[in-house]
MMTF fields as JSON, N, C-alpha, C and O atoms, coordinates in Angstrom:
{
  "mmtfVersion": "1.0.0",
  "mmtfProducer": "UNKNOWN",
  "numBonds": 391,
  "numAtoms": 392,
  "numGroups": 98,
  "numChains": 1,
  "numModels": 1,
  "chainsPerModel": [1],
  "groupsPerChain": [98],
  "chainIdList": ["A"],
  "bondAtomList": [4, 2, 8, 6, 12, 10, 16, 14, 20, 18, 24, 22, 28, 26, 32, 30, 36, 34, 40, 38, 44, 42, 48, 46, 52, 50, 56, 54, 60, 58, 64, 62, 68, 66, 72, 70, 76, 74, 80, 78, 84, 82, 88, 86, 92, 90, 96, 94, 100, 98, 104, 102, 108, 106, 112, 110, 116, 114, 120, 118, 124, 122, 128, 126, 132, 130, 136, 134, 140, 138, 144, 142, 148, 146, 152, 150, 156, 154, 160, 158, 164, 162, 168, 166, 172, 170, 176, 174, 180, 178, 184, 182, 188, 186, 192, 190, 196, 194, 200, 198, 204, 202, 208, 206, 212, 210, 216, 214, 220, 218, 224, 222, 228, 226, 232, 230, 236, 234, 240, 238, 244, 242, 248, 246, 252, 250, 256, 254, 260, 258, 264, 262, 268, 266, 272, 270, 276, 274, 280, 278, 284, 282, 288, 286, 292, 290, 296, 294, 300, 298, 304, 302, 308, 306, 312, 310, 316, 314, 320, 318, 324, 322, 328, 326, 332, 330, 336, 334, 340, 338, 344, 342, 348, 346, 352, 350, 356, 354, 360, 358, 364, 362, 368, 366, 372, 370, 376, 374, 380, 378, 384, 382, 388, 386],
  "bondOrderList": [1, 1, 1, 1, 1, 1, 1, 1, 1, 1, 1, 1, 1, 1, 1, 1, 1, 1, 1, 1, 1, 1, 1, 1, 1, 1, 1, 1, 1, 1, 1, 1, 1, 1, 1, 1, 1, 1, 1, 1, 1, 1, 1, 1, 1, 1, 1, 1, 1, 1, 1, 1, 1, 1, 1, 1, 1, 1, 1, 1, 1, 1, 1, 1, 1, 1, 1, 1, 1, 1, 1, 1, 1, 1, 1, 1, 1, 1, 1, 1, 1, 1, 1, 1, 1, 1, 1, 1, 1, 1, 1, 1, 1, 1, 1, 1, 1],
  "groupList": [{"groupName": "MET", "atomNameList": ["N", "CA", "C", "O"], "elementList": ["N", "C", "C", "O"], "formalChargeList": [0, 0, 0, 0], "bondAtomList": [1, 0, 2, 1, 3, 2], "bondOrderList": [1, 1, 2], "singleLetterCode": "M", "chemCompType": "L-PEPTIDE LINKING"}, {"groupName": "GLU", "atomNameList": ["N", "CA", "C", "O"], "elementList": ["N", "C", "C", "O"], "formalChargeList": [0, 0, 0, 0], "bondAtomList": [1, 0, 2, 1, 3, 2], "bondOrderList": [1, 1, 2], "singleLetterCode": "E", "chemCompType": "L-PEPTIDE LINKING"}, {"groupName": "LEU", "atomNameList": ["N", "CA", "C", "O"], "elementList": ["N", "C", "C", "O"], "formalChargeList": [0, 0, 0, 0], "bondAtomList": [1, 0, 2, 1, 3, 2], "bondOrderList": [1, 1, 2], "singleLetterCode": "L", "chemCompType": "L-PEPTIDE LINKING"}, {"groupName": "ALA", "atomNameList": ["N", "CA", "C", "O"], "elementList": ["N", "C", "C", "O"], "formalChargeList": [0, 0, 0, 0], "bondAtomList": [1, 0, 2, 1, 3, 2], "bondOrderList": [1, 1, 2], "singleLetterCode": "A", "chemCompType": "L-PEPTIDE LINKING"}, {"groupName": "SER", "atomNameList": ["N", "CA", "C", "O"], "elementList": ["N", "C", "C", "O"], "formalChargeList": [0, 0, 0, 0], "bondAtomList": [1, 0, 2, 1, 3, 2], "bondOrderList": [1, 1, 2], "singleLetterCode": "S", "chemCompType": "L-PEPTIDE LINKING"}, {"groupName": "THR", "atomNameList": ["N", "CA", "C", "O"], "elementList": ["N", "C", "C", "O"], "formalChargeList": [0, 0, 0, 0], "bondAtomList": [1, 0, 2, 1, 3, 2], "bondOrderList": [1, 1, 2], "singleLetterCode": "T", "chemCompType": "L-PEPTIDE LINKING"}, {"groupName": "TYR", "atomNameList": ["N", "CA", "C", "O"], "elementList": ["N", "C", "C", "O"], "formalChargeList": [0, 0, 0, 0], "bondAtomList": [1, 0, 2, 1, 3, 2], "bondOrderList": [1, 1, 2], "singleLetterCode": "Y", "chemCompType": "L-PEPTIDE LINKING"}, {"groupName": "PRO", "atomNameList": ["N", "CA", "C", "O"], "elementList": ["N", "C", "C", "O"], "formalChargeList": [0, 0, 0, 0], "bondAtomList": [1, 0, 2, 1, 3, 2], "bondOrderList": [1, 1, 2], "singleLetterCode": "P", "chemCompType": "L-PEPTIDE LINKING"}, {"groupName": "GLY", "atomNameList": ["N", "CA", "C", "O"], "elementList": ["N", "C", "C", "O"], "formalChargeList": [0, 0, 0, 0], "bondAtomList": [1, 0, 2, 1, 3, 2], "bondOrderList": [1, 1, 2], "singleLetterCode": "G", "chemCompType": "PEPTIDE LINKING"}, {"groupName": "ILE", "atomNameList": ["N", "CA", "C", "O"], "elementList": ["N", "C", "C", "O"], "formalChargeList": [0, 0, 0, 0], "bondAtomList": [1, 0, 2, 1, 3, 2], "bondOrderList": [1, 1, 2], "singleLetterCode": "I", "chemCompType": "L-PEPTIDE LINKING"}, {"groupName": "ARG", "atomNameList": ["N", "CA", "C", "O"], "elementList": ["N", "C", "C", "O"], "formalChargeList": [0, 0, 0, 0], "bondAtomList": [1, 0, 2, 1, 3, 2], "bondOrderList": [1, 1, 2], "singleLetterCode": "R", "chemCompType": "L-PEPTIDE LINKING"}, {"groupName": "PHE", "atomNameList": ["N", "CA", "C", "O"], "elementList": ["N", "C", "C", "O"], "formalChargeList": [0, 0, 0, 0], "bondAtomList": [1, 0, 2, 1, 3, 2], "bondOrderList": [1, 1, 2], "singleLetterCode": "F", "chemCompType": "L-PEPTIDE LINKING"}, {"groupName": "VAL", "atomNameList": ["N", "CA", "C", "O"], "elementList": ["N", "C", "C", "O"], "formalChargeList": [0, 0, 0, 0], "bondAtomList": [1, 0, 2, 1, 3, 2], "bondOrderList": [1, 1, 2], "singleLetterCode": "V", "chemCompType": "L-PEPTIDE LINKING"}, {"groupName": "TRP", "atomNameList": ["N", "CA", "C", "O"], "elementList": ["N", "C", "C", "O"], "formalChargeList": [0, 0, 0, 0], "bondAtomList": [1, 0, 2, 1, 3, 2], "bondOrderList": [1, 1, 2], "singleLetterCode": "W", "chemCompType": "L-PEPTIDE LINKING"}, {"groupName": "GLN", "atomNameList": ["N", "CA", "C", "O"], "elementList": ["N", "C", "C", "O"], "formalChargeList": [0, 0, 0, 0], "bondAtomList": [1, 0, 2, 1, 3, 2], "bondOrderList": [1, 1, 2], "singleLetterCode": "Q", "chemCompType": "L-PEPTIDE LINKING"}, {"groupName": "HIS", "atomNameList": ["N", "CA", "C", "O"], "elementList": ["N", "C", "C", "O"], "formalChargeList": [0, 0, 0, 0], "bondAtomList": [1, 0, 2, 1, 3, 2], "bondOrderList": [1, 1, 2], "singleLetterCode": "H", "chemCompType": "L-PEPTIDE LINKING"}, {"groupName": "ASN", "atomNameList": ["N", "CA", "C", "O"], "elementList": ["N", "C", "C", "O"], "formalChargeList": [0, 0, 0, 0], "bondAtomList": [1, 0, 2, 1, 3, 2], "bondOrderList": [1, 1, 2], "singleLetterCode": "N", "chemCompType": "L-PEPTIDE LINKING"}],
  "groupTypeList": [0, 1, 2, 3, 4, 5, 2, 3, 6, 2, 7, 2, 3, 3, 5, 2, 3, 8, 9, 2, 3, 8, 2, 3, 3, 8, 10, 2, 11, 12, 2, 10, 10, 3, 2, 13, 2, 9, 3, 8, 2, 4, 2, 12, 3, 2, 12, 2, 9, 12, 14, 2, 3, 5, 12, 5, 1, 8, 15, 1, 3, 1, 3, 11, 14, 7, 11, 12, 12, 2, 5, 8, 3, 2, 11, 7, 3, 2, 11, 8, 3, 9, 12, 8, 2, 12, 8, 8, 16, 3, 2, 10, 10, 10, 3, 2, 7, 1],
  "groupIdList": [1, 2, 3, 4, 5, 6, 7, 8, 9, 10, 11, 12, 13, 14, 15, 16, 17, 18, 19, 20, 21, 22, 23, 24, 25, 26, 27, 28, 29, 30, 31, 32, 33, 34, 35, 36, 37, 38, 39, 40, 41, 42, 43, 44, 45, 46, 47, 48, 49, 50, 51, 52, 53, 54, 55, 56, 57, 58, 59, 60, 61, 62, 63, 64, 65, 66, 67, 68, 69, 70, 71, 72, 73, 74, 75, 76, 77, 78, 79, 80, 81, 82, 83, 84, 85, 86, 87, 88, 89, 90, 91, 92, 93, 94, 95, 96, 97, 98],
  "secStructList": [7, 2, 2, 2, 2, 2, 2, 2, 2, 2, 2, 2, 2, 2, 2, 2, 2, 2, 2, 2, 2, 2, 2, 2, 2, 2, 2, 2, 1, 7, 2, 2, 2, 2, 2, 2, 2, 2, 2, 2, 2, 2, 2, 2, 2, 2, 2, 2, 2, 2, 2, 2, 2, 6, 7, 7, 6, 6, 7, 4, 4, 4, 4, 2, 2, 2, 2, 2, 2, 0, 0, 0, 0, 0, 2, 2, 2, 2, 2, 2, 2, 2, 2, 2, 2, 2, 2, 2, 2, 2, 2, 2, 2, 2, 2, 1, 7, 7],
  "xCoordList": [0.848, -0.002, 0.887, 0.493, 2.062, 2.907, 3.349, 3.389, 3.676, 4.111, 2.921, 3.089, 1.756, 0.606, 0.259, -0.071, 0.335, 0.053, 1.131, 0.856, 2.361, 3.465, 3.269, 3.424, 2.938, 2.709, 1.485, 1.424, 0.527, -0.662, -0.456, -0.985, 0.327, 0.538, 1.753, 1.828, 2.681, 3.895, 3.58, 4.146, 2.698, 2.43, 1.757, 2.05, 0.862, 0.184, 1.174, 1.139, 2.028, 3.023, 4.049, 4.463, 4.418, 5.337, 4.695, 5.353, 3.471, 2.727, 2.658, 2.975, 2.238, 2.13, 3.519, 3.633, 4.521, 5.876, 6.33, 6.993, 6.02, 6.345, 5.61, 6.161, 4.356, 3.593, 4.152, 4.316, 4.434, 4.958, 6.335, 6.61, 7.205, 8.513, 8.388, 9.101, 7.544, 7.352, 6.727, 7.08, 5.812, 5.221, 6.172, 6.18, 7.021, 8.048, 9.078, 9.483, 9.491, 10.479, 9.942, 10.668, 8.698, 8.074, 7.801, 7.817, 7.536, 7.211, 8.49, 8.509, 9.546, 10.692, 11.791, 12.57, 11.873, 12.907, 12.355, 11.16, 13.194, 12.74, 12.584, 13.106, 11.911, 11.515, 12.729, 12.674, 13.83, 14.969, 15.58, 15.921, 15.716, 16.26, 15.327, 15.749, 14.065, 13.115, 13.001, 12.603, 13.356, 13.346, 14.4, 14.294, 15.42, 16.428, 15.82, 16.32, 14.738, 14.039, 13.511, 13.69, 12.858, 12.359, 13.463, 13.366, 14.497, 15.674, 16.341, 16.754, 16.439, 17.013, 16.144, 16.657, 14.878, 13.976, 13.996, 13.96, 14.054, 14.119, 15.414, 15.415, 16.508, 17.758, 17.785, 18.333, 17.203, 17.097, 16.152, 16.422, 15.11, 14.189, 14.858, 14.618, 15.691, 16.42, 17.392, 17.496, 18.063, 18.966, 18.233, 18.693, 17.021, 16.21, 15.688, 15.596, 15.354, 14.877, 15.986, 15.736, 17.24, 18.37, 18.569, 18.818, 18.471, 18.622, 17.574, 17.894, 16.338, 15.282, 15.558, 15.251, 16.135, 16.379, 17.528, 17.597, 18.41, 19.547, 19.326, 20.269, 18.095, 17.83, 17.879, 17.219, 18.628, 18.754, 17.735, 17.094, 17.608, 16.705, 17.101, 18.273, 16.188, 16.54, 16.746, 16.784, 16.885, 17.107, 15.947, 16.144, 14.797, 13.623, 13.304, 12.776, 13.6, 13.297, 14.109, 13.664, 15.232, 16.016, 15.425, 15.857, 14.438, 13.82, 12.648, 12.081, 12.303, 11.131, 11.37, 10.524, 12.471, 12.7, 12.87, 12.291, 13.625, 13.662, 12.299, 11.99, 11.507, 10.201, 9.265, 8.523, 9.272, 8.445, 8.863, 8.0, 10.106, 10.605, 10.237, 9.852, 10.369, 10.106, 8.577, 8.172, 7.774, 6.313, 5.616, 4.595, 6.132, 5.429, 5.937, 5.246, 7.135, 7.675, 8.102, 7.67, 8.952, 9.534, 8.52, 8.438, 7.748, 6.727, 5.692, 5.383, 5.105, 4.184, 4.814, 4.201, 6.094, 6.762, 7.062, 6.968, 7.427, 7.726, 6.502, 6.547, 5.394, 4.124, 3.645, 3.116, 3.828, 3.438, 4.319, 3.831, 5.589, 6.502, 6.163, 6.305, 5.739, 5.343, 4.095, 4.03, 3.149, 1.925, 2.232, 1.754, 3.0, 3.383, 4.177, 3.997, 5.068, 5.906, 5.047, 5.267, 4.067, 3.149, 2.368, 2.234, 1.873, 1.112, 1.973, 1.542, 3.154, 4.05, 4.463, 4.538, 4.73, 5.075, 3.949, 4.169, 2.721, 1.566, 1.399, 1.099, 1.589, 1.538, 2.635, 2.399, 3.828, 4.953, 4.609, 4.835, 4.071, 3.767, 2.602, 2.542, 1.684, 0.576, 0.992, 0.395, 2.04, 2.532, 3.425, 3.625, 3.935, 4.808, 4.002, 2.87, 4.571, 3.807, 3.738, 4.686, 2.663, 2.504, 3.023, 2.966],
  "yCoordList": [-1.187, 0.003, 1.241, 2.259, 1.174, 2.381, 2.779, 3.968, 1.813, 2.145, 2.753, 3.73, 2.176, 2.682, 4.132, 4.955, 4.427, 5.797, 6.762, 7.931, 6.284, 7.156, 7.476, 8.629, 6.504, 6.707, 7.613, 8.338, 7.555, 8.372, 9.842, 10.744, 10.063, 11.38, 12.109, 13.337, 11.359, 11.975, 12.987, 14.079, 12.707, 13.712, 14.965, 16.079, 14.774, 15.904, 16.826, 18.048, 16.221, 16.936, 17.669, 18.801, 16.954, 17.566, 18.691, 19.674, 18.551, 19.645, 20.895, 22.003, 20.686, 21.787, 22.496, 23.722, 21.66, 22.247, 22.961, 23.99, 22.485, 23.182, 24.486, 25.486, 24.471, 25.71, 26.789, 27.947, 26.384, 27.334, 27.811, 29.006, 26.948, 27.362, 28.277, 29.279, 27.994, 28.854, 30.206, 31.244, 30.172, 31.391, 32.273, 33.479, 31.696, 32.473, 33.038, 34.197, 32.167, 32.581, 33.642, 34.577, 33.535, 34.504, 35.789, 36.832, 35.781, 36.969, 37.729, 38.96, 36.988, 37.655, 37.953, 38.884, 37.153, 37.337, 37.806, 37.661, 38.357, 38.664, 37.372, 36.333, 37.427, 36.194, 35.375, 34.146, 36.02, 35.277, 34.439, 33.276, 34.999, 34.182, 33.123, 32.054, 33.405, 32.389, 31.202, 30.113, 31.417, 30.343, 29.288, 28.161, 29.631, 28.648, 27.511, 26.386, 27.83, 26.753, 25.676, 24.478, 26.146, 25.217, 24.493, 23.304, 25.234, 24.611, 23.536, 22.492, 23.77, 22.776, 21.513, 20.396, 21.69, 20.562, 19.765, 18.534, 20.472, 19.817, 19.032, 17.948, 19.558, 18.866, 17.554, 16.543, 17.595, 16.401, 15.404, 14.203, 15.842, 14.977, 14.341, 13.172, 15.114, 14.544, 13.42, 12.393, 13.621, 12.62, 11.306, 10.212, 11.486, 10.268, 9.612, 8.386, 10.365, 9.757, 8.982, 7.935, 9.498, 8.769, 7.504, 6.459, 7.549, 6.357, 5.28, 4.099, 5.735, 4.79, 4.21, 3.05, 5.03, 4.563, 3.526, 2.704, 3.567, 2.661, 1.406, 0.639, 1.154, -0.092, -1.22, -1.151, -2.239, -3.378, -4.445, -4.398, -5.402, -6.499, -7.371, -7.726, -7.716, -8.478, -7.651, -8.18, -6.329, -5.411, -4.412, -3.256, -4.854, -3.919, -3.452, -2.352, -4.234, -3.82, -2.575, -1.826, -2.341, -1.163, 0.112, 1.2, -0.001, 1.186, 1.693, 2.749, 0.969, 1.364, 2.705, 3.597, 2.844, 4.128, 5.324, 6.361, 5.286, 6.448, 6.78, 7.951, 5.783, 6.026, 6.643, 7.565, 6.178, 6.787, 8.206, 9.064, 8.476, 9.79, 10.75, 11.898, 10.245, 11.1, 11.393, 12.549, 10.369, 10.569, 11.038, 11.719, 10.694, 11.065, 12.299, 12.86, 12.757, 13.92, 15.003, 16.149, 14.662, 15.707, 16.32, 17.544, 15.501, 16.107, 16.941, 18.025, 16.467, 17.379, 18.623, 19.691, 18.475, 19.71, 20.645, 21.86, 20.122, 20.964, 21.741, 22.95, 20.997, 21.69, 22.654, 23.724, 22.281, 23.185, 24.442, 25.543, 24.274, 25.429, 26.387, 27.603, 25.86, 26.695, 27.495, 28.699, 26.857, 27.531, 28.609, 29.742, 28.22, 29.134, 30.294, 31.421, 30.039, 31.063, 32.142, 33.347, 31.629, 32.565, 33.412, 34.626, 32.757, 33.464, 34.407, 35.53, 34.028, 34.927, 36.116, 37.234, 35.9, 37.01, 37.988, 39.199, 37.472, 38.347, 39.172, 40.364, 38.545, 39.247, 40.318, 41.406, 39.993, 40.96, 42.159, 43.296, 41.944, 43.057, 43.916, 45.123, 43.252, 43.972, 44.838, 45.886, 44.392, 45.124, 46.34, 47.26, 46.308, 47.385, 48.698, 48.678, 49.776, 51.071, 51.417, 51.154, 51.993, 52.371, 53.726, 54.191],
  "zCoordList": [0.003, 0.036, -0.003, -0.571, 0.58, 0.627, -0.787, -1.104, -1.63, -2.978, -3.76, -4.49, -3.602, -4.324, -3.92, -4.774, -2.628, -2.179, -2.593, -2.864, -2.645, -3.152, -4.595, -4.999, -5.379, -6.808, -7.05, -8.043, -6.135, -6.291, -5.91, -6.559, -4.841, -4.334, -4.969, -4.926, -5.545, -6.124, -7.208, -7.161, -8.206, -9.207, -8.656, -9.088, -7.708, -7.111, -6.355, -6.501, -5.569, -4.8, -5.737, -5.488, -6.806, -7.764, -8.559, -8.9, -8.84, -9.558, -8.669, -9.102, -7.427, -6.49, -6.273, -6.274, -6.094, -5.917, -7.129, -7.0, -8.33, -9.603, -9.725, -10.183, -9.311, -9.415, -8.466, -8.849, -7.242, -6.276, -6.707, -6.602, -7.182, -7.648, -8.853, -8.915, -9.786, -10.96, -10.58, -11.14, -9.637, -9.195, -8.542, -8.786, -7.673, -7.03, -8.005, -7.916, -8.948, -9.907, -10.832, -11.17, -11.257, -12.11, -11.436, -12.09, -10.098, -9.376, -8.978, -8.97, -8.651, -8.144, -9.126, -8.922, -10.228, -11.178, -12.517, -12.775, -13.361, -14.7, -15.483, -15.079, -16.534, -17.259, -17.729, -17.688, -18.178, -18.656, -17.523, -17.735, -16.365, -15.213, -14.751, -14.31, -14.844, -14.373, -15.315, -14.903, -16.605, -17.561, -17.262, -17.746, -16.471, -16.089, -15.24, -15.243, -14.52, -13.795, -14.756, -14.539, -15.816, -16.802, -17.556, -17.859, -17.842, -18.542, -17.645, -18.148, -16.412, -15.464, -15.388, -15.472, -15.233, -15.16, -16.503, -16.491, -17.641, -18.942, -19.085, -19.667, -18.567, -18.713, -17.873, -18.31, -16.703, -15.868, -16.543, -16.513, -17.119, -17.819, -19.06, -19.364, -19.767, -20.878, -20.45, -21.122, -19.377, -18.832, -18.54, -18.866, -17.881, -17.573, -18.835, -18.889, -19.823, -21.077, -21.76, -22.356, -21.677, -22.226, -21.451, -22.051, -20.138, -19.305, -19.732, -19.87, -19.927, -20.316, -21.707, -21.98, -22.572, -23.948, -23.974, -24.888, -22.989, -22.985, -22.186, -21.991, -21.704, -20.989, -21.986, -23.023, -21.708, -22.629, -22.267, -21.217, -23.167, -22.98, -21.803, -21.676, -20.965, -19.776, -18.556, -17.445, -18.736, -17.591, -17.477, -17.101, -17.791, -17.79, -16.398, -16.23, -15.401, -14.007, -13.604, -12.734, -14.182, -13.892, -14.418, -14.039, -15.292, -15.925, -15.046, -15.327, -14.026, -13.217, -12.475, -12.538, -11.805, -11.06, -11.941, -11.618, -13.051, -13.917, -14.547, -14.765, -14.832, -15.405, -14.388, -14.727, -13.179, -12.15, -11.837, -11.65, -11.774, -11.493, -12.655, -12.435, -13.871, -15.038, -15.138, -15.261, -15.083, -15.258, -14.029, -14.127, -12.842, -11.617, -10.947, -10.097, -11.296, -10.624, -11.594, -11.466, -12.575, -13.406, -14.352, -14.455, -15.041, -15.97, -15.318, -15.812, -14.168, -13.495, -12.91, -12.887, -12.417, -11.956, -13.052, -12.875, -14.203, -15.397, -15.829, -16.055, -15.936, -16.399, -15.303, -15.607, -14.049, -13.004, -12.998, -12.745, -13.271, -13.237, -14.432, -14.3, -15.531, -16.66, -16.278, -16.527, -15.702, -15.281, -14.179, -14.244, -13.233, -12.181, -12.684, -12.223, -13.639, -14.217, -14.929, -14.801, -15.679, -16.389, -15.352, -15.501, -14.334, -13.307, -12.534, -12.272, -12.153, -11.411, -12.251, -11.741, -13.523, -14.407, -14.531, -14.547, -14.622, -14.696, -13.381, -13.43, -12.269, -10.972, -10.856, -10.332, -11.348, -11.271, -12.148, -11.734, -13.342, -14.232, -13.707, -13.938, -12.995, -12.427, -11.264, -11.014, -10.535, -9.377, -9.766, -8.972, -10.981, -11.427, -11.593, -12.076, -11.207, -11.415, -12.866, -13.605, -13.298, -14.728, -15.0, -16.138]
}
């Protein structure tokens, strides 16, 4: 039951963490600096995709952890960071004096 609950709550927690990180980055930094958050998450995702692509026949069990991290944590965090970044950038622009 612990594995099932971890797999169920991991995407939700990663999405919320990504939204909060993107919101903070979009609110506090200019857009170019905040895009480094998305670039970093994308780089880690690319490394995990390469790991999954290099799994050989007979070693499929080794692909479970990178797959879970990629689909359960990195992709939701990446999408959450994009949404939070757009929202934080809008809040920053709204707070600027005209």
